[in-house]
C-alpha positions as CSV (number, residue, x, y, z in Angstrom):
1,X,-53.3,47.2,-51.0
2,X,-49.6,48.0,-50.4
3,X,-47.2,46.4,-47.9
4,X,-47.5,49.3,-45.3
5,X,-51.3,49.2,-45.4
6,X,-51.3,45.4,-44.8
7,X,-49.0,45.8,-41.9
8,X,-51.2,48.5,-40.3
9,X,-54.3,46.4,-40.8
10,X,-52.5,43.4,-39.2
11,X,-51.4,45.5,-36.2
12,X,-54.9,46.9,-35.9
13,X,-56.6,43.4,-36.0
14,X,-54.1,42.2,-33.3
15,X,-54.5,45.3,-31.1
16,X,-58.3,45.1,-30.8
17,X,-58.4,41.6,-29.2
18,X,-55.2,42.5,-27.2
19,X,-56.9,45.6,-25.8
20,X,-60.0,43.5,-24.9
21,X,-57.8,41.0,-23.1
22,X,-56.1,43.7,-21.3
23,X,-59.4,45.3,-20.2
24,X,-61.1,42.1,-19.2
25,X,-58.2,40.1,-17.7
26,X,-55.2,42.2,-16.7
27,X,-56.9,45.2,-15.2
28,X,-59.2,43.1,-12.9
29,X,-56.1,41.1,-11.8
30,X,-54.2,44.3,-10.9
31,X,-57.3,45.5,-9.0
32,X,-57.5,42.2,-7.1
33,X,-53.8,42.5,-6.3
34,X,-54.2,46.0,-4.9
35,X,-57.3,45.0,-2.9
36,X,-55.4,42.0,-1.4
37,X,-52.7,44.1,0.1
38,X,-54.7,47.2,1.2
39,X,-57.3,47.8,3.9
40,X,-60.6,49.6,3.7
41,X,-58.8,53.0,3.9
42,X,-56.4,52.1,1.1
43,X,-53.4,51.6,3.4
44,X,-50.9,48.8,2.9
45,X,-52.0,45.7,5.0
46,X,-51.6,42.0,4.9
47,X,-54.9,41.4,6.8
48,X,-56.8,40.0,3.8
49,X,-54.0,37.6,2.9
50,X,-53.6,36.4,6.5
51,X,-57.4,36.1,6.9
52,X,-57.7,33.9,3.8
53,X,-54.7,31.7,4.6
54,X,-56.1,31.2,8.0
55,X,-59.6,30.3,7.0
56,X,-60.5,26.7,7.2
57,X,-62.9,26.9,4.2
58,X,-60.1,28.3,2.0
59,X,-57.6,25.6,3.1
60,X,-60.2,22.9,2.3
61,X,-60.8,24.6,-1.1
62,X,-57.1,24.7,-1.8
63,X,-56.7,21.0,-1.0
64,X,-59.6,20.0,-3.2
65,X,-58.4,22.4,-5.9
66,X,-55.2,20.4,-6.2
67,X,-56.5,16.9,-5.7
68,X,-59.6,17.0,-8.0
69,X,-58.0,18.6,-11.1
70,X,-54.9,16.4,-11.0
71,X,-57.0,13.2,-10.5
72,X,-59.5,14.3,-13.1
73,X,-56.8,14.9,-15.7
74,X,-55.1,11.6,-15.0
75,X,-58.4,9.8,-15.3
76,X,-59.2,11.5,-18.5
77,X,-55.8,10.4,-19.9
78,X,-56.4,6.7,-19.2
79,X,-60.0,6.7,-20.3
80,X,-59.4,8.8,-23.4
81,X,-56.5,6.7,-24.6
82,X,-58.3,3.4,-23.9
83,X,-61.4,4.7,-25.8
84,X,-59.3,5.9,-28.7
85,X,-57.5,2.6,-29.1
86,X,-60.8,0.7,-28.9
87,X,-62.3,2.9,-31.5
88,X,-59.3,2.6,-33.7
89,X,-59.8,-1.2,-34.0
90,X,-63.6,-0.9,-34.1
91,X,-64.8,-2.0,-37.5
92,X,-68.5,-1.5,-37.4
93,X,-70.7,1.5,-36.6
94,X,-67.8,3.8,-35.9
95,X,-69.6,7.0,-36.6
96,X,-72.5,6.0,-34.3
97,X,-70.3,5.1,-31.4
98,X,-68.2,8.2,-31.9
99,X,-71.3,10.3,-31.7
100,X,-72.4,8.5,-28.5
101,X,-69.0,9.1,-26.9
102,X,-69.1,12.8,-27.3
103,X,-72.6,13.3,-25.9
104,X,-71.4,14.2,-22.4
105,X,-69.3,17.1,-23.8
106,X,-71.9,18.1,-26.4
107,X,-74.8,18.7,-24.0
108,X,-74.8,22.0,-22.0
109,X,-72.8,21.7,-18.8
110,X,-75.6,22.5,-16.5
111,X,-77.8,19.9,-18.1
112,X,-75.1,17.3,-17.7
113,X,-74.4,18.2,-14.1
114,X,-78.1,18.2,-13.1
115,X,-78.5,14.8,-14.8
116,X,-75.5,13.4,-12.8
117,X,-77.1,14.9,-9.6
118,X,-80.3,12.9,-10.4
119,X,-78.1,9.8,-10.8
120,X,-76.1,10.1,-7.6
121,X,-78.5,11.8,-5.1
122,X,-79.9,10.1,-2.1
123,X,-83.1,8.9,-3.9
124,X,-81.5,8.9,-7.4
125,X,-81.3,6.3,-10.1
126,X,-78.2,4.7,-8.8
127,X,-79.4,4.2,-5.3
128,X,-82.7,2.9,-6.6
129,X,-80.8,0.3,-8.6
130,X,-78.8,-0.6,-5.5
131,X,-81.9,-0.8,-3.4
132,X,-83.5,-3.2,-5.9
133,X,-80.4,-5.4,-5.8
134,X,-79.6,-5.5,-2.1
135,X,-82.2,-3.6,-0.2
136,X,-81.8,-0.5,2.1
137,X,-78.4,-1.6,3.3
138,X,-77.0,-1.0,-0.2
139,X,-78.1,2.7,-0.4
140,X,-75.1,5.0,-0.4
141,X,-74.8,8.7,0.5
142,X,-72.7,9.7,-2.5
143,X,-72.6,13.4,-1.6
144,X,-71.6,13.2,2.1
145,X,-69.5,16.4,2.7
146,X,-65.8,15.9,3.1
147,X,-65.9,12.1,2.3
148,X,-63.5,10.4,0.0
149,X,-66.4,8.8,-1.8
150,X,-68.0,12.2,-2.7
151,X,-64.6,13.4,-3.9
152,X,-64.3,10.3,-6.2
153,X,-67.8,11.1,-7.6
154,X,-66.8,14.7,-8.3
155,X,-63.6,13.5,-10.0
156,X,-65.5,11.0,-12.1
157,X,-68.3,13.4,-13.1
158,X,-65.8,16.1,-14.0
159,X,-63.5,13.8,-16.0
160,X,-66.3,12.0,-17.8
161,X,-67.6,15.2,-19.4
162,X,-64.3,16.3,-20.8
163,X,-62.8,12.9,-21.7
164,X,-64.2,13.2,-25.3
165,X,-61.7,16.0,-26.0
166,X,-58.8,13.8,-25.0
167,X,-60.4,10.9,-26.9
168,X,-60.9,12.8,-30.1
169,X,-57.3,14.2,-30.1
170,X,-55.7,10.9,-29.4
171,X,-58.0,9.1,-32.0
172,X,-57.0,11.6,-34.6
173,X,-53.3,11.0,-33.9
174,X,-53.9,7.2,-34.2
175,X,-55.7,7.6,-37.5
176,X,-52.8,9.7,-38.9
177,X,-50.3,6.9,-38.0
178,X,-49.1,4.9,-41.0
179,X,-50.5,1.4,-41.0
180,X,-47.3,0.1,-42.3
181,X,-45.8,0.4,-38.7
182,X,-48.5,-1.9,-37.4
183,X,-48.3,-4.3,-40.3
184,X,-44.6,-4.6,-40.0
185,X,-44.9,-5.4,-36.3
186,X,-47.5,-8.0,-36.9
187,X,-45.4,-9.7,-39.5
188,X,-42.5,-9.8,-37.0
189,X,-44.8,-11.7,-34.6
190,X,-45.8,-8.9,-32.3
191,X,-49.1,-9.4,-30.4
192,X,-51.9,-6.8,-30.4
193,X,-50.9,-5.7,-26.9
194,X,-47.2,-5.4,-27.9
195,X,-48.3,-3.2,-30.9
196,X,-50.4,-1.0,-28.7
197,X,-47.7,-0.7,-25.9
198,X,-44.6,-0.3,-28.0
199,X,-45.8,1.4,-31.2
200,X,-49.2,3.2,-30.8
201,X,-49.0,4.6,-27.3
202,X,-45.4,6.1,-27.7
203,X,-46.4,7.7,-31.0
204,X,-49.6,9.4,-29.6
205,X,-47.8,10.8,-26.5
206,X,-47.2,14.2,-28.2
207,X,-50.9,14.5,-29.1
208,X,-51.8,13.3,-25.6
209,X,-49.6,15.9,-24.0
210,X,-51.3,18.7,-26.0
211,X,-54.7,17.5,-24.9
212,X,-53.6,17.2,-21.3
213,X,-51.9,20.6,-21.3
214,X,-55.1,22.3,-22.5
215,X,-57.1,20.3,-19.9
216,X,-54.8,20.8,-17.0
217,X,-54.9,24.6,-17.1
218,X,-58.7,24.5,-17.5
219,X,-59.2,21.9,-14.8
220,X,-57.7,24.1,-12.1
221,X,-60.5,26.6,-12.7
222,X,-63.1,24.0,-11.7
223,X,-66.3,25.5,-10.3
224,X,-69.5,24.2,-11.7
225,X,-69.1,20.5,-11.0
226,X,-68.6,20.6,-7.2
227,X,-70.9,23.7,-6.8
228,X,-73.9,22.2,-8.6
229,X,-73.5,18.7,-7.1
230,X,-72.6,19.6,-3.5
231,X,-72.5,23.3,-3.0
232,X,-69.8,25.5,-1.5
233,X,-69.6,23.8,1.9
234,X,-70.0,20.3,0.6
235,X,-66.9,20.3,-1.6
236,X,-65.2,23.7,-1.7
237,X,-62.7,24.7,-4.4
238,X,-61.0,28.0,-4.8
239,X,-63.5,29.4,-7.3
240,X,-66.5,28.5,-5.1
241,X,-64.7,29.8,-2.0
242,X,-64.2,33.2,-3.8
243,X,-67.9,33.1,-4.7
244,X,-68.8,32.4,-1.0
245,X,-66.7,35.3,0.2
246,X,-68.2,37.7,-2.3
247,X,-71.9,36.7,-2.3
248,X,-72.6,34.9,1.0
249,X,-70.0,36.6,3.3
250,X,-70.1,40.0,1.6
251,X,-66.3,40.2,1.8
252,X,-65.0,41.3,-1.7
253,X,-61.5,41.8,-0.4
254,X,-61.2,38.1,0.6
255,X,-62.8,37.1,-2.7
256,X,-60.3,39.1,-4.7
257,X,-57.4,37.7,-2.6
258,X,-58.6,34.1,-3.3
259,X,-59.0,34.9,-7.0
260,X,-55.4,36.3,-7.0
261,X,-54.0,33.2,-5.4
262,X,-55.9,31.0,-7.9
263,X,-54.5,33.2,-10.8
264,X,-51.0,32.7,-9.4
265,X,-51.6,28.9,-9.3
266,X,-52.8,28.9,-12.8
267,X,-49.8,30.9,-14.0
268,X,-47.5,28.3,-12.3
269,X,-49.4,25.4,-13.8
270,X,-49.3,27.0,-17.3
271,X,-45.5,27.7,-17.0
272,X,-44.9,24.1,-15.8
273,X,-47.0,22.6,-18.6
274,X,-45.1,24.6,-21.2
275,X,-41.7,23.7,-19.7
276,X,-42.6,20.0,-19.7
277,X,-43.9,20.2,-23.3
278,X,-40.7,21.9,-24.5
279,X,-38.6,19.4,-22.6
280,X,-40.5,16.5,-24.2
281,X,-40.1,18.1,-27.7
282,X,-36.3,18.4,-27.2
283,X,-36.1,14.7,-26.2
């Protein structure tokens, strides 16, 4: 195979997935943009945008679509780093505990979410435990619509499932770190906490940023967790609001407008993530 043939083959292999991406992503996005700024007759109109921006459900979804992903990613960072450091110093049954740690991510998402719903529902396992400990006064409504407690539960459930990704990436970075760094610090009299704070954590920050960059973009597309646990009205996010407009309200124009706003937010989040990563690399 000569050089020109290899180049043609390379371009062909790149063009096929690029064409698929164009067909499945860009064209629907363009269609959503056209739908958002036209009326039923195809004339230019801002009615759909104004309707969505003035809808209480959309504004609630926008609020939760900012609070939940950011809080979830921050929680994943803390838990993932803490788990990775603990596993790094764990000397016995490492393989067993590592397998246990990735179970939430390994099981199908719907199975995990339905299990969490059984745990937190009104007559679920957690309330049964609280009832046995303190009686009926200890029973908690974990899924009360619009409450801070229900939002905390959603954040925890969403973060706990994806934390193994952050954990594994940070653990791999820790295991690649030369042990001579730690040994030299211990010889100089550094405590374990000083080693973790001044040596290990700074050295795993690049790997942590990669993990959080991947998670941050994905977190803003959250749908299944609040939808399965509480439904559209209980804890709306932009994806579930778009679903509500399309399926329940039979308003595809509003659904496309919501999807377009979400896509714009994802683009901004991705650009910001790349900017911060490059800035960190330059430093």
